[in-house]
PDB file of the backbone (N, CA, C, O) and the ligand in Angstrom, with CONECT records:
HET     ZN  A 101       1
ATOM      1  N   UNK A   1      12.036  19.644  31.445  1.00  0.00           N
ATOM      2  CA  UNK A   1      12.321  19.147  30.110  1.00  0.00           C
ATOM      3  C   UNK A   1      13.667  18.440  30.109  1.00  0.00           C
ATOM      4  O   UNK A   1      14.634  18.903  30.713  1.00  0.00           O
ATOM      5  N   UNK A   2      13.705  17.330  29.430  1.00  0.00           N
ATOM      6  CA  UNK A   2      14.961  16.592  29.334  1.00  0.00           C
ATOM      7  C   UNK A   2      15.894  17.268  28.339  1.00  0.00           C
ATOM      8  O   UNK A   2      15.477  17.688  27.259  1.00  0.00           O
ATOM      9  N   UNK A   3      17.157  17.366  28.720  1.00  0.00           N
ATOM     10  CA  UNK A   3      18.162  17.974  27.850  1.00  0.00           C
ATOM     11  C   UNK A   3      19.254  16.949  27.595  1.00  0.00           C
ATOM     12  O   UNK A   3      19.730  16.281  28.513  1.00  0.00           O
ATOM     13  N   UNK A   4      19.639  16.839  26.334  1.00  0.00           N
ATOM     14  CA  UNK A   4      20.644  15.829  26.015  1.00  0.00           C
ATOM     15  C   UNK A   4      21.986  16.202  26.622  1.00  0.00           C
ATOM     16  O   UNK A   4      22.360  17.374  26.673  1.00  0.00           O
ATOM     17  N   UNK A   5      22.701  15.181  27.079  1.00  0.00           N
ATOM     18  CA  UNK A   5      23.971  15.436  27.760  1.00  0.00           C
ATOM     19  C   UNK A   5      25.139  15.482  26.791  1.00  0.00           C
ATOM     20  O   UNK A   5      26.104  16.218  26.998  1.00  0.00           O
ATOM     21  N   UNK A   6      25.042  14.687  25.727  1.00  0.00           N
ATOM     22  CA  UNK A   6      26.154  14.630  24.787  1.00  0.00           C
ATOM     23  C   UNK A   6      25.664  14.857  23.357  1.00  0.00           C
ATOM     24  O   UNK A   6      24.557  14.466  22.985  1.00  0.00           O
ATOM     25  N   UNK A   7      26.522  15.497  22.574  1.00  0.00           N
ATOM     26  CA  UNK A   7      26.209  15.743  21.180  1.00  0.00           C
ATOM     27  C   UNK A   7      26.242  14.414  20.424  1.00  0.00           C
ATOM     28  O   UNK A   7      27.136  13.592  20.627  1.00  0.00           O
ATOM     29  N   UNK A   8      25.238  14.215  19.535  1.00  0.00           N
ATOM     30  CA  UNK A   8      25.213  13.033  18.678  1.00  0.00           C
ATOM     31  C   UNK A   8      26.038  13.340  17.433  1.00  0.00           C
ATOM     32  O   UNK A   8      25.776  14.324  16.740  1.00  0.00           O
ATOM     33  N   UNK A   9      27.023  12.510  17.150  1.00  0.00           N
ATOM     34  CA  UNK A   9      27.896  12.759  16.002  1.00  0.00           C
ATOM     35  C   UNK A   9      27.170  12.479  14.693  1.00  0.00           C
ATOM     36  O   UNK A   9      26.146  11.796  14.667  1.00  0.00           O
ATOM     37  N   UNK A  10      27.716  13.017  13.609  1.00  0.00           N
ATOM     38  CA  UNK A  10      27.149  12.745  12.284  1.00  0.00           C
ATOM     39  C   UNK A  10      27.086  11.243  12.042  1.00  0.00           C
ATOM     40  O   UNK A  10      26.119  10.736  11.473  1.00  0.00           O
ATOM     41  N   UNK A  11      28.118  10.541  12.477  1.00  0.00           N
ATOM     42  CA  UNK A  11      28.177   9.097  12.266  1.00  0.00           C
ATOM     43  C   UNK A  11      27.035   8.390  12.974  1.00  0.00           C
ATOM     44  O   UNK A  11      26.316   7.596  12.366  1.00  0.00           O
ATOM     45  N   UNK A  12      26.866   8.679  14.267  1.00  0.00           N
ATOM     46  CA  UNK A  12      25.799   8.012  15.035  1.00  0.00           C
ATOM     47  C   UNK A  12      24.418   8.417  14.525  1.00  0.00           C
ATOM     48  O   UNK A  12      23.512   7.587  14.452  1.00  0.00           O
ATOM     49  N   UNK A  13      24.260   9.690  14.172  1.00  0.00           N
ATOM     50  CA  UNK A  13      22.979  10.156  13.625  1.00  0.00           C
ATOM     51  C   UNK A  13      22.651   9.405  12.329  1.00  0.00           C
ATOM     52  O   UNK A  13      21.527   8.940  12.136  1.00  0.00           O
ATOM     53  N   UNK A  14      23.646   9.293  11.448  1.00  0.00           N
ATOM     54  CA  UNK A  14      23.397   8.621  10.174  1.00  0.00           C
ATOM     55  C   UNK A  14      23.205   7.122  10.353  1.00  0.00           C
ATOM     56  O   UNK A  14      22.464   6.500   9.591  1.00  0.00           O
ATOM     57  N   UNK A  15      23.864   6.530  11.354  1.00  0.00           N
ATOM     58  CA  UNK A  15      23.636   5.106  11.632  1.00  0.00           C
ATOM     59  C   UNK A  15      22.197   4.881  12.083  1.00  0.00           C
ATOM     60  O   UNK A  15      21.558   3.906  11.688  1.00  0.00           O
ATOM     61  N   UNK A  16      21.687   5.810  12.928  1.00  0.00           N
ATOM     62  CA  UNK A  16      20.295   5.691  13.384  1.00  0.00           C
ATOM     63  C   UNK A  16      19.343   5.822  12.208  1.00  0.00           C
ATOM     64  O   UNK A  16      18.337   5.116  12.140  1.00  0.00           O
ATOM     65  N   UNK A  17      19.656   6.730  11.273  1.00  0.00           N
ATOM     66  CA  UNK A  17      18.747   6.994  10.157  1.00  0.00           C
ATOM     67  C   UNK A  17      18.881   5.980   9.024  1.00  0.00           C
ATOM     68  O   UNK A  17      18.148   6.061   8.038  1.00  0.00           O
ATOM     69  N   UNK A  18      19.785   5.048   9.145  1.00  0.00           N
ATOM     70  CA  UNK A  18      19.991   4.101   8.051  1.00  0.00           C
ATOM     71  C   UNK A  18      18.796   3.176   7.862  1.00  0.00           C
ATOM     72  O   UNK A  18      18.664   2.547   6.812  1.00  0.00           O
ATOM     73  N   UNK A  19      17.911   3.083   8.878  1.00  0.00           N
ATOM     74  CA  UNK A  19      16.733   2.226   8.781  1.00  0.00           C
ATOM     75  C   UNK A  19      15.470   3.029   8.508  1.00  0.00           C
ATOM     76  O   UNK A  19      14.373   2.473   8.549  1.00  0.00           O
ATOM     77  N   UNK A  20      15.596   4.327   8.231  1.00  0.00           N
ATOM     78  CA  UNK A  20      14.416   5.179   8.122  1.00  0.00           C
ATOM     79  C   UNK A  20      13.844   5.261   6.721  1.00  0.00           C
ATOM     80  O   UNK A  20      12.785   5.856   6.524  1.00  0.00           O
ATOM     81  N   UNK A  21      14.521   4.676   5.741  1.00  0.00           N
ATOM     82  CA  UNK A  21      14.050   4.857   4.371  1.00  0.00           C
ATOM     83  C   UNK A  21      12.761   4.090   4.143  1.00  0.00           C
ATOM     84  O   UNK A  21      12.530   3.036   4.736  1.00  0.00           O
ATOM     85  N   UNK A  22      11.917   4.646   3.263  1.00  0.00           N
ATOM     86  CA  UNK A  22      10.644   4.021   2.920  1.00  0.00           C
ATOM     87  C   UNK A  22      10.825   3.195   1.652  1.00  0.00           C
ATOM     88  O   UNK A  22      11.655   3.506   0.798  1.00  0.00           O
ATOM     89  N   UNK A  23      10.034   2.142   1.554  1.00  0.00           N
ATOM     90  CA  UNK A  23      10.076   1.328   0.345  1.00  0.00           C
ATOM     91  C   UNK A  23       8.778   1.521  -0.426  1.00  0.00           C
ATOM     92  O   UNK A  23       7.721   1.755   0.159  1.00  0.00           O
ATOM     93  N   UNK A  24       8.874   1.421  -1.719  1.00  0.00           N
ATOM     94  CA  UNK A  24       7.695   1.595  -2.570  1.00  0.00           C
ATOM     95  C   UNK A  24       6.734   0.426  -2.372  1.00  0.00           C
ATOM     96  O   UNK A  24       7.152  -0.704  -2.121  1.00  0.00           O
ATOM     97  N   UNK A  25       5.440   0.721  -2.490  1.00  0.00           N
ATOM     98  CA  UNK A  25       4.423  -0.316  -2.367  1.00  0.00           C
ATOM     99  C   UNK A  25       4.486  -1.209  -3.602  1.00  0.00           C
ATOM    100  O   UNK A  25       4.446  -0.726  -4.734  1.00  0.00           O
ATOM    101  N   UNK A  26       4.583  -2.505  -3.373  1.00  0.00           N
ATOM    102  CA  UNK A  26       4.620  -3.430  -4.500  1.00  0.00           C
ATOM    103  C   UNK A  26       3.207  -3.719  -4.965  1.00  0.00           C
ATOM    104  O   UNK A  26       2.256  -3.614  -4.190  1.00  0.00           O
ATOM    105  N   UNK A  27       3.071  -4.080  -6.220  1.00  0.00           N
ATOM    106  CA  UNK A  27       1.741  -4.370  -6.753  1.00  0.00           C
ATOM    107  C   UNK A  27       1.849  -5.465  -7.803  1.00  0.00           C
ATOM    108  O   UNK A  27       2.849  -5.572  -8.513  1.00  0.00           O
ATOM    109  N   UNK A  28       0.812  -6.267  -7.885  1.00  0.00           N
ATOM    110  CA  UNK A  28       0.727  -7.302  -8.899  1.00  0.00           C
ATOM    111  C   UNK A  28      -0.435  -7.004  -9.829  1.00  0.00           C
ATOM    112  O   UNK A  28      -1.345  -6.247  -9.490  1.00  0.00           O
ATOM    113  N   UNK A  29      -0.389  -7.617 -11.018  1.00  0.00           N
ATOM    114  CA  UNK A  29      -1.489  -7.490 -11.957  1.00  0.00           C
ATOM    115  C   UNK A  29      -2.520  -8.562 -11.643  1.00  0.00           C
ATOM    116  O   UNK A  29      -2.172  -9.729 -11.462  1.00  0.00           O
ATOM    117  N   UNK A  30      -3.789  -8.171 -11.579  1.00  0.00           N
ATOM    118  CA  UNK A  30      -4.852  -9.144 -11.325  1.00  0.00           C
ATOM    119  C   UNK A  30      -4.956 -10.107 -12.501  1.00  0.00           C
ATOM    120  O   UNK A  30      -5.087  -9.662 -13.641  1.00  0.00           O
ATOM    121  N   UNK A  31      -4.901 -11.419 -12.257  1.00  0.00           N
ATOM    122  CA  UNK A  31      -4.998 -12.363 -13.368  1.00  0.00           C
ATOM    123  C   UNK A  31      -6.388 -12.399 -13.992  1.00  0.00           C
ATOM    124  O   UNK A  31      -6.550 -12.902 -15.104  1.00  0.00           O
ATOM    125  N   UNK A  32      -7.397 -11.873 -13.293  1.00  0.00           N
ATOM    126  CA  UNK A  32      -8.766 -11.898 -13.825  1.00  0.00           C
ATOM    127  C   UNK A  32      -9.067 -10.687 -14.686  1.00  0.00           C
ATOM    128  O   UNK A  32      -9.570 -10.837 -15.800  1.00  0.00           O
ATOM    129  N   UNK A  33      -8.770  -9.485 -14.197  1.00  0.00           N
ATOM    130  CA  UNK A  33      -9.158  -8.284 -14.936  1.00  0.00           C
ATOM    131  C   UNK A  33      -7.957  -7.460 -15.387  1.00  0.00           C
ATOM    132  O   UNK A  33      -8.119  -6.560 -16.211  1.00  0.00           O
ATOM    133  N   UNK A  34      -6.759  -7.736 -14.876  1.00  0.00           N
ATOM    134  CA  UNK A  34      -5.578  -7.011 -15.324  1.00  0.00           C
ATOM    135  C   UNK A  34      -5.284  -5.738 -14.559  1.00  0.00           C
ATOM    136  O   UNK A  34      -4.271  -5.088 -14.816  1.00  0.00           O
ATOM    137  N   UNK A  35      -6.146  -5.367 -13.624  1.00  0.00           N
ATOM    138  CA  UNK A  35      -5.878  -4.181 -12.819  1.00  0.00           C
ATOM    139  C   UNK A  35      -4.716  -4.447 -11.856  1.00  0.00           C
ATOM    140  O   UNK A  35      -4.445  -5.594 -11.498  1.00  0.00           O
ATOM    141  N   UNK A  36      -4.030  -3.367 -11.441  1.00  0.00           N
ATOM    142  CA  UNK A  36      -2.990  -3.525 -10.435  1.00  0.00           C
ATOM    143  C   UNK A  36      -3.638  -3.726  -9.074  1.00  0.00           C
ATOM    144  O   UNK A  36      -4.573  -3.011  -8.714  1.00  0.00           O
ATOM    145  N   UNK A  37      -3.141  -4.700  -8.318  1.00  0.00           N
ATOM    146  CA  UNK A  37      -3.683  -4.969  -6.987  1.00  0.00           C
ATOM    147  C   UNK A  37      -2.540  -5.275  -6.042  1.00  0.00           C
ATOM    148  O   UNK A  37      -1.436  -5.605  -6.477  1.00  0.00           O
ATOM    149  N   UNK A  38      -2.803  -5.168  -4.747  1.00  0.00           N
ATOM    150  CA  UNK A  38      -1.790  -5.505  -3.758  1.00  0.00           C
ATOM    151  C   UNK A  38      -1.650  -7.019  -3.671  1.00  0.00           C
ATOM    152  O   UNK A  38      -2.650  -7.732  -3.760  1.00  0.00           O
ATOM    153  N   UNK A  39      -0.430  -7.528  -3.498  1.00  0.00           N
ATOM    154  CA  UNK A  39      -0.240  -8.974  -3.342  1.00  0.00           C
ATOM    155  C   UNK A  39      -0.958  -9.496  -2.102  1.00  0.00           C
ATOM    156  O   UNK A  39      -0.955  -8.839  -1.061  1.00  0.00           O
ATOM    157  N   UNK A  40      -1.557 -10.644  -2.204  1.00  0.00           N
ATOM    158  CA  UNK A  40      -2.274 -11.307  -1.104  1.00  0.00           C
ATOM    159  C   UNK A  40      -3.502 -10.523  -0.662  1.00  0.00           C
ATOM    160  O   UNK A  40      -3.945 -10.646   0.480  1.00  0.00           O
ATOM    161  N   UNK A  41      -4.056  -9.707  -1.579  1.00  0.00           N
ATOM    162  CA  UNK A  41      -5.274  -8.965  -1.283  1.00  0.00           C
ATOM    163  C   UNK A  41      -6.301  -9.240  -2.377  1.00  0.00           C
ATOM    164  O   UNK A  41      -5.951  -9.543  -3.518  1.00  0.00           O
ATOM    165  N   UNK A  42      -7.567  -9.127  -2.006  1.00  0.00           N
ATOM    166  CA  UNK A  42      -8.634  -9.258  -2.995  1.00  0.00           C
ATOM    167  C   UNK A  42      -8.528  -8.091  -3.979  1.00  0.00           C
ATOM    168  O   UNK A  42      -8.251  -6.956  -3.589  1.00  0.00           O
ATOM    169  N   UNK A  43      -8.752  -8.388  -5.251  1.00  0.00           N
ATOM    170  CA  UNK A  43      -8.699  -7.343  -6.270  1.00  0.00           C
ATOM    171  C   UNK A  43      -9.802  -6.325  -5.999  1.00  0.00           C
ATOM    172  O   UNK A  43     -10.955  -6.701  -5.786  1.00  0.00           O
ATOM    173  N   UNK A  44      -9.451  -5.021  -6.006  1.00  0.00           N
ATOM    174  CA  UNK A  44     -10.428  -3.999  -5.705  1.00  0.00           C
ATOM    175  C   UNK A  44     -11.385  -3.707  -6.828  1.00  0.00           C
ATOM    176  O   UNK A  44     -12.449  -3.138  -6.588  1.00  0.00           O
ATOM    177  N   UNK A  45     -11.047  -4.077  -8.050  1.00  0.00           N
ATOM    178  CA  UNK A  45     -11.920  -3.719  -9.158  1.00  0.00           C
ATOM    179  C   UNK A  45     -12.854  -4.853  -9.555  1.00  0.00           C
ATOM    180  O   UNK A  45     -13.965  -4.590 -10.013  1.00  0.00           O
ATOM    181  N   UNK A  46     -12.434  -6.117  -9.392  1.00  0.00           N
ATOM    182  CA  UNK A  46     -13.316  -7.219  -9.796  1.00  0.00           C
ATOM    183  C   UNK A  46     -13.687  -8.127  -8.627  1.00  0.00           C
ATOM    184  O   UNK A  46     -14.575  -8.966  -8.774  1.00  0.00           O
ATOM    185  N   UNK A  47     -13.039  -7.988  -7.474  1.00  0.00           N
ATOM    186  CA  UNK A  47     -13.430  -8.778  -6.306  1.00  0.00           C
ATOM    187  C   UNK A  47     -12.958 -10.211  -6.340  1.00  0.00           C
ATOM    188  O   UNK A  47     -13.464 -11.040  -5.583  1.00  0.00           O
ATOM    189  N   UNK A  48     -11.992 -10.534  -7.207  1.00  0.00           N
ATOM    190  CA  UNK A  48     -11.518 -11.909  -7.309  1.00  0.00           C
ATOM    191  C   UNK A  48     -10.303 -12.121  -6.416  1.00  0.00           C
ATOM    192  O   UNK A  48      -9.512 -11.205  -6.192  1.00  0.00           O
ATOM    193  N   UNK A  49     -10.168 -13.338  -5.914  1.00  0.00           N
ATOM    194  CA  UNK A  49      -8.947 -13.737  -5.222  1.00  0.00           C
ATOM    195  C   UNK A  49      -8.758 -15.226  -5.440  1.00  0.00           C
ATOM    196  O   UNK A  49      -9.697 -16.004  -5.271  1.00  0.00           O
ATOM    197  N   UNK A  50      -7.557 -15.624  -5.811  1.00  0.00           N
ATOM    198  CA  UNK A  50      -7.191 -17.028  -6.045  1.00  0.00           C
ATOM    199  C   UNK A  50      -8.138 -17.685  -7.044  1.00  0.00           C
ATOM    200  O   UNK A  50      -8.541 -18.834  -6.866  1.00  0.00           O
ATOM    201  N   UNK A  51      -8.496 -16.935  -8.111  1.00  0.00           N
ATOM    202  CA  UNK A  51      -9.250 -17.524  -9.200  1.00  0.00           C
ATOM    203  C   UNK A  51     -10.740 -17.596  -9.013  1.00  0.00           C
ATOM    204  O   UNK A  51     -11.431 -18.131  -9.879  1.00  0.00           O
ATOM    205  N   UNK A  52     -11.276 -17.076  -7.909  1.00  0.00           N
ATOM    206  CA  UNK A  52     -12.734 -17.097  -7.740  1.00  0.00           C
ATOM    207  C   UNK A  52     -13.202 -15.779  -7.144  1.00  0.00           C
ATOM    208  O   UNK A  52     -12.442 -15.063  -6.493  1.00  0.00           O
ATOM    209  N   UNK A  53     -14.506 -15.470  -7.390  1.00  0.00           N
ATOM    210  CA  UNK A  53     -15.048 -14.217  -6.897  1.00  0.00           C
ATOM    211  C   UNK A  53     -15.390 -14.360  -5.429  1.00  0.00           C
ATOM    212  O   UNK A  53     -16.196 -15.211  -5.054  1.00  0.00           O
ATOM    213  N   UNK A  54     -14.772 -13.520  -4.583  1.00  0.00           N
ATOM    214  CA  UNK A  54     -15.023 -13.590  -3.148  1.00  0.00           C
ATOM    215  C   UNK A  54     -15.772 -12.363  -2.648  1.00  0.00           C
ATOM    216  O   UNK A  54     -16.390 -12.405  -1.584  1.00  0.00           O
ATOM    217  N   UNK A  55     -15.723 -11.255  -3.420  1.00  0.00           N
ATOM    218  CA  UNK A  55     -16.450 -10.046  -3.045  1.00  0.00           C
ATOM    219  C   UNK A  55     -17.293  -9.633  -4.238  1.00  0.00           C
ATOM    220  O   UNK A  55     -16.788  -9.537  -5.356  1.00  0.00           O
ATOM    221  N   UNK A  56     -18.569  -9.389  -4.004  1.00  0.00           N
ATOM    222  CA  UNK A  56     -19.443  -8.950  -5.088  1.00  0.00           C
ATOM    223  C   UNK A  56     -19.275  -7.452  -5.284  1.00  0.00           C
ATOM    224  O   UNK A  56     -19.723  -6.657  -4.458  1.00  0.00           O
ATOM    225  N   UNK A  57     -18.618  -7.063  -6.397  1.00  0.00           N
ATOM    226  CA  UNK A  57     -18.370  -5.662  -6.686  1.00  0.00           C
ATOM    227  C   UNK A  57     -19.425  -5.179  -7.671  1.00  0.00           C
ATOM    228  O   UNK A  57     -19.585  -5.745  -8.752  1.00  0.00           O
ATOM    229  N   UNK A  58     -20.147  -4.122  -7.287  1.00  0.00           N
ATOM    230  CA  UNK A  58     -21.164  -3.569  -8.188  1.00  0.00           C
ATOM    231  C   UNK A  58     -20.477  -2.955  -9.399  1.00  0.00           C
ATOM    232  O   UNK A  58     -19.578  -2.127  -9.249  1.00  0.00           O
ATOM    233  N   UNK A  59     -20.889  -3.350 -10.589  1.00  0.00           N
ATOM    234  CA  UNK A  59     -20.206  -2.916 -11.804  1.00  0.00           C
ATOM    235  C   UNK A  59     -20.784  -1.621 -12.363  1.00  0.00           C
ATOM    236  O   UNK A  59     -20.023  -0.746 -12.777  1.00  0.00           O
ATOM    237  N   UNK A  60     -22.104  -1.473 -12.388  1.00  0.00           N
ATOM    238  CA  UNK A  60     -22.735  -0.360 -13.109  1.00  0.00           C
ATOM    239  C   UNK A  60     -23.209   0.730 -12.161  1.00  0.00           C
ATOM    240  O   UNK A  60     -24.149   1.453 -12.493  1.00  0.00           O
ATOM    241  N   UNK A  61     -22.600   0.874 -11.004  1.00  0.00           N
ATOM    242  CA  UNK A  61     -22.994   1.891 -10.049  1.00  0.00           C
ATOM    243  C   UNK A  61     -22.304   3.203 -10.402  1.00  0.00           C
ATOM    244  O   UNK A  61     -21.076   3.280 -10.390  1.00  0.00           O
ATOM    245  N   UNK A  62     -23.079   4.229 -10.713  1.00  0.00           N
ATOM    246  CA  UNK A  62     -22.526   5.521 -11.095  1.00  0.00           C
ATOM    247  C   UNK A  62     -22.825   6.531 -10.005  1.00  0.00           C
ATOM    248  O   UNK A  62     -23.939   7.048  -9.920  1.00  0.00           O
ATOM    249  N   UNK A  63     -21.827   6.815  -9.164  1.00  0.00           N
ATOM    250  CA  UNK A  63     -22.046   7.704  -8.038  1.00  0.00           C
ATOM    251  C   UNK A  63     -21.976   9.175  -8.442  1.00  0.00           C
ATOM    252  O   UNK A  63     -22.429  10.049  -7.703  1.00  0.00           O
ATOM    253  N   UNK A  64     -21.409   9.442  -9.618  1.00  0.00           N
ATOM    254  CA  UNK A  64     -21.223  10.843 -10.032  1.00  0.00           C
ATOM    255  C   UNK A  64     -22.458  11.403 -10.726  1.00  0.00           C
ATOM    256  O   UNK A  64     -22.487  12.589 -11.055  1.00  0.00           O
ATOM    257  N   UNK A  65     -23.474  10.583 -10.957  1.00  0.00           N
ATOM    258  CA  UNK A  65     -24.649  11.033 -11.691  1.00  0.00           C
ATOM    259  C   UNK A  65     -25.502  11.929 -10.794  1.00  0.00           C
ATOM    260  O   UNK A  65     -26.057  11.469  -9.796  1.00  0.00           O
ATOM    261  N   UNK A  66     -25.605  13.230 -11.160  1.00  0.00           N
ATOM    262  CA  UNK A  66     -26.347  14.164 -10.336  1.00  0.00           C
ATOM    263  C   UNK A  66     -27.818  14.247 -10.717  1.00  0.00           C
ATOM    264  O   UNK A  66     -28.620  14.760  -9.937  1.00  0.00           O
ATOM    265  N   UNK A  67     -28.190  13.763 -11.880  1.00  0.00           N
ATOM    266  CA  UNK A  67     -29.563  13.928 -12.358  1.00  0.00           C
ATOM    267  C   UNK A  67     -30.548  13.018 -11.642  1.00  0.00           C
ATOM    268  O   UNK A  67     -31.743  13.046 -11.938  1.00  0.00           O
TER     269      UNK A  67
HETATM  270 ZN    ZN A 101      -9.307  -8.013 -10.771  1.00  0.00          ZN2+
END
């Protein structure tokens, strides 16, 4: 097993960790349906991108119906 030879100082440790922070996921409002969507991605609720429908999203599909 490798064992470190020198102690890492608080300064060096914190310098290494200065790039570790996470950023929040950005989101835009879909101009077609108003749902929040990821930028540069097809809208997940209506299937539109750049003003036209590119994915056919089934609207009346009810997966929770047990009957
Ligand atoms: Zn949409």
